[in-house]
N, C-alpha and C positions, 0 to 999 in steps of 0.2 A: 156280618159278624162271623169270625172264624168258627168252625166246628167245635174246636177245642173249648172255646169260651161257652158255647151253648151247653155242651156236655157238663162243664164245671158248674154252670148255673142250676142245671138239672139236679146234679149231686147235692148241691147246697140246699136246694128246696127239699130233696128228699131227706136230708139230714135233720130238718127242723123239728120233727117230733122227737128225734133222739136228743138234740140238744135241749129241749124243753124238759125232758125226762132226767137228763144228766146235765146239771148246770155247771159241774167241773169240767166236762168235756167242751161245753159251750166256751167257758173261759179259756181253755186251752188253745181252741180253734181260733177264736178271735185274737188271741196275743200272738199266735203263730203267724196269722195273716198280716198282722200289723208289723211284726218282726221282719217278715219277708218283703214288706213295702209292696204288697200285691196291688193295693189301690193305686200307687205310683206307677208300677209296671203296666197296669192296664191303661192307664192314661197316656203314658209315654210310647210304650211299645205296640199297643193294640187299638189306640184311639178310643178307648171307652172312658169318657170323662167323669162318670158318674160312680166311679168306684168308691170313693170316700163317702159320698151321700148314701149310696146303698149300704155301705158297711155300718155307718152310724145308724141308718134306719134299723138295720138288723139287730145291732147291739142294743139300741134303745128299746126295740119291740121285745127283745128276750128280757131285759131289765123289768120292763112293765109286766109281762106274762110271769116272771118269777115272783112277783109280789102276790099274784094269785095262786100259783102252783106250789110255790115253796115257802110263801110267807116272808119274803124279803122285806126289809125296811130300809128306806133311804136315811139312815142315821149314820154317825160317825164321820161325816164328811166336813165338818165345820172348819178344820184346819186347811183342808184343801181349798174350800170355798173362799176362805179368808185370803189365803196366798194368791189365788186366782184373781181375786177382786183387786187386791193391792196392785197386781201386775197390770190388769186391765185399766185402773185409774191411771197409771203412769203412762200407759199408751195413749189414753185419750188426752192427757194433758200435753203430751208432746204434739198431738194433732191440733189442739186448740191454738198453740203458739207457733206452729209451723209456718214457714213462709208459703207453703202449698198444702193446706189442710186436707185437700181431696186426696193427696197421695198417701198419707199415713192410714186413712181410713180405707182406702183401696187395698193397701197391703194387708190391713188388719182382717179384711173380708177374705183375702187369699189364704191368710194364716189360720183363720178361725177353725177349719176342720180339723187342725191338730189338737186343739183345745176341746172340741166337742167330742172327739173320738176318745180323748183322755177321760173326760168325765164319764162317758158311757161304759168305758172299761171298768172305771172305779165303782159304778153302780152295780156291775156284775159280780165283784169280788167282796163277798159278804162272810166268808168263813175260811178257816185254816186250809182245808183242802182245795178250795178255788184259788186261794193265794199261791199255794204250791204249784198247782196246775198252771197258773199263769206264769210263773217263774220257769216251769218246765217249757212252756210254749215259746217264751222268748229265747231260752237256751236252745231249744230245737231249731228255731229259725236261724240262729247264728251258725249252728253245725251244718244245717243244709246249704246255706250260702257258702260257708267256708269249704265244705266238701266239693261243691261244684266248682269252686275257684281253684282248689288244689288239683283236681282232675284236669280242669282246663289247662292250667299251666304246666302240669307234668306231661301232658300228651299233646301239647300245642294245639288244642282245639279252639283256636282263636276265632273260627268262623261259625262256632256253635255258641249261642248265648243261653241255651236252655230256657227258652220262652221268655227271656229278658232277665232272668235271675243271675246270670253270670256275664256281664259285659266287661268291656276293657277299653282303655284309652291310651293313645300315645303321650307320654309324659316325660318330663326331664328327669334324669336320674343324678347326673353329675356333670358340670361343666356343659360341654357341648353333646354329651351323650343322652340320647333318648331311648325309651323302651316302652313296650307294652305293658301297662299297669292295670291290674284287675279293679273294676269298680262295683262289682256286685249288681244288685238291682238298680243302682243309681247311676250317676254320671261322674263322680269324682272318687278317686282312689283315697284320698285322705279322709273324706267323710265315710268311705266304706269301712277303713280301719277303725274309725271312731264308733260306728254302729255295731261292730262286732264285740266291742269291749264289755258291755253289760252281759251279754250272753256268755262270754269267756268266763267272767267272774261267777256267774251261776253254775257253770260247769265245774268250777273250783269247789264251789260248795256241794255239789253232788258227790265229789270224791270223798267228802266227809260223811254224808248222811247215808250213802249206799249201804245196803244191809249185807251184801255179799261181796266176795273178792272179785267175782266176775264183773258185777256192776261197777265196782270201783276202778277196775281196769278199762272197762268200757268208758267210764267218765274221764280217766286219764288220757285215753286216746282221743276223746273229743277235745279235751284241753289242747292236745298237740296239734290236732287239725285246725282248730280255729287260730291257734297262735301262728301256725304256718301261714294261714291266709292273711292275717295282720302284717307278717313279715313280707309276704309277696306284694303287698300294695306299695312297698318302698316308702311308706310314710314316716318320715322322722318324727313328727308329733305323736303319731300312733304308737311307735316303738317306746318312746319316752313315757307316754301315758300307760303303756302295758306294764313297763317295768314298775312305774309307781303303784299301779293297781295291785300287782302281785306282791309287792313289798307291803302295802297296807294290809292286804289279806293275810300274809304270813304273821304280820305282827298280831293281828287281830286273834288268829287262830294260835298263836304262840308257837310257830313251827318255823323259826328263823333258821334252824339247822337245815331245812330243806334247800336253802339257798346254795349250800355247798354242792348239792346235786343238780340244781337247775341251772346254775351259772356256766358251767363248762360247755354243755351242749348248745345253750343259747349263744354264747360268745363265738363258738365254732360255726354256727349258722350264719351269724352276722358277718363273720370274716369271709365264709365261703361264698356268700351271695355276691354276684357281680356289683361292684360300686357301692354296696351298702355301707361298709365300714367307711369308706373314703367320704361318702354322703354324709354320715354322721360326724365325721372328724371336721369336714368343712363347714357344717352347721355350727359346731362348737366354737371353731377358730372365727367364724363370722360373728357370731354373737359377742365373743371376747372384743373383736375389733370394734363392734358397734358401742359396746359400753365404754370403750376406750376412747371414743370419739374419732376413730379413724375410718377410712372409707372401706365399705363392704363390696367386694368384687363379685361375689357368688349371686347370680341373676336372681334366683327365687327367694333367697334370704333378703336381699336388698329390696326386692319388690314388696314383700311382706312387711319389712320395717317401715317402708314408705307409707303403706296403707295404714298401719297401726299408728304411725307418727301423724298422719292426716286425721285420724279418728281421735287421737289425744288432743290435738290442736282444736279440733271442733268441740270437743267437751269443754276445754279451757275458755273458749269463746261464747259457748252457749250452755253454761251449767245448769240453768233453771229448768229448761225443757227440751234442750237438744234441738237437732235440726229437723225432727219429725220422723216418727217410726217408719222404718223401711226406706228412708230417703238418702241415706249416706252415699250410696254407689252414685246416685245422681250429682252428688256434690263433689265427688272425689277429684274429678278431672281439673275443675277449677281451683280446688284446693291444692292440688300437687304442683300446678303451675305457680300459684301465689307463693307457696312455701320452697320452690325450687326442689321438690321431691322427684323421685324416679317417675318418669311418664310412663303411661301404659296405653296401649292401643284401644282399651275398652274401659267401660264403667267398672270399678272395682269395689269390693266390699271391704269391712275393716279387718277381716281375717282373724277376729277375736270376738267371741260372744260378749264378753265383759266391755270391751272397748266399743263394740258396736251399740251396746245398750247405753253406754255413757254418751256417745257421740250423738245418737239418734234421740234419747229420751232424757238426757241431762242426768243430774245427780238422782232425781227422784226415780228414773228408769233403772239406773245401776242398783239403788238400793232395793227396788222393787224385785229385781232379778235375784239379788242375794238373799232377801227374805223368802222368795219362792223356793229357792234351793235349800236355805236354812231350815225352813218349816218342814220340808220334806224329809231332811236328815233327822230333824226333831222327832218326826212322827215314827221314823224307822228305829231310832235308838230306844224310844219309849217302848215300841213293840218288842224290841229285843230283850228289854228289861222284863217285860211281862212274860215272855217266853221263857226266860231263865227262872223266874219265880215259879212258873208252872212246870218246870222241868222238862219242857219240849225242847230237846237238844236239836231235833230236825228243823224246827221251825227257826230256832236261834241260829243254827248254821247257815240256812238259806237266806235269813235276813242280813248276816254278816256278809255273805257272798254278794248279794244284791248291793249293800252299800259299797263294797269294794268295787264292783262293776260300775256303779254310778260315779265313784271317784275317779275311775279311769276316763270316763266319758267327760266329765267336767274338767279334768286336767287337760284332755285333749281340745276341749272348747277354749282353752287359753290361745290356741292358734287357729281356731275355726270359728265362724259365725254361724247363725241359725239358718242356713240354706236347706236343711232338712229337718224341720222342727219335729216331725213325728218321732224321729229317732231320739230326741231329747225327751219329750214329753211322755213317752210310753215308760221309761225307767222311772221318771219322776212319779208317775202314777203309781207304780209298784210300791215306791217308798211311802207314799201316802197310804196305800191299801194296806200295808202291813200293820199299821196301827188300827185301821178300821177293823181288820180281823180279830185283833186281841180285845177289842170292846165287847165282843161276844163270847169271851172266855168267861168262865166262872170266876168268882172273887178269889184273889190270891192272898193267903194269909200270912203276914209278916211276923216276926218274933213277937211283936206287941200284940199280935192277933187282931189288928185292925185290916179290914178288907181293902184291898187296893186294886185299882183298875188301871188299864194302860193309858187312859185318856187324861 
């Protein structure tokens, strides 16, 4: 085992007493680790396959210890447990009716750590301070990854991966033009762009809640750095989702006038980046051609359309339970030949979280996914209302920023499946946690003087 990992483990063990004494720091640390995908980096880059297990054990241990040391209570999780139960039942339903039942169960075992880490994190967030620290942890992770990416790209440090936190891959930019694209701690630039969006949304929130001009300027700089990292990935879906996220946030904050200041530099950046503007134009024209029934010549767009078409066809043929959780990529090759779709040299996924759920789990799975997301948003909007009634502008602004970041993530999921589930489940957890936090607020008095709680 590398000396750096041994030293890191020693530091973590040394911090245990501190984390027990300061649960807000513990939440910040755990969210930072999850946001950096350190468990994934340890497994892929350093051959340490127990990262997720160790992280879950540590978080669960802290949660148990907090019940004794700080009097934490495992309350306020009913909405989360309901959503996860519905999602799990849809997965098991697809396994029961699958042509290969062992495959969905195997994939569920591989995916389960994402859900377990989510639940452990939720148990740790029981008050306003811990929730805010969790948001700061996720935002800090996005800034660290983005800063490493910007430095790597600016100085051409492609042989330096910064312990696996700033990797890159050769990818297509436009037509026959390929270029190095940052992938952060994972292996795909499109997913890297997606995972940065919640953190970017939270930094937008910090620009509102910062108490001094210096901190606001620092938060604004963080927004620019993370935005630059998203653009450097050359992810078309990432840029579209980023635009939707920022627009959503500006509407929520009633700051639409800011668009006049943001639009010119953003457009200039897109135009100056090699091939980016052409890449976006080609995508738009390909989408128009596809909806018009014409042939799509752009390779990456036609490939994704073929994968999405195969998923839609699978859903139409198996609406009750789908093909089986996690099995679509095993099915794609045969489906593409049968439907005369674009052939690929390897098994492919549906390239859409929602189409993947529909294809693999049928209508129950798609509805379960939408219920999971919908209940998370419901929890966040209830928490936002509670914060408004309490006059807590900082909490309200951070919840709005979290909602905006999650909206960007789920918009990007229109074009990406769940290859890196942790990056979807952690923002989901924070949405649910926002309501759990407000359950511990004092009663809020409405004009008719009846106490109202956020649940």
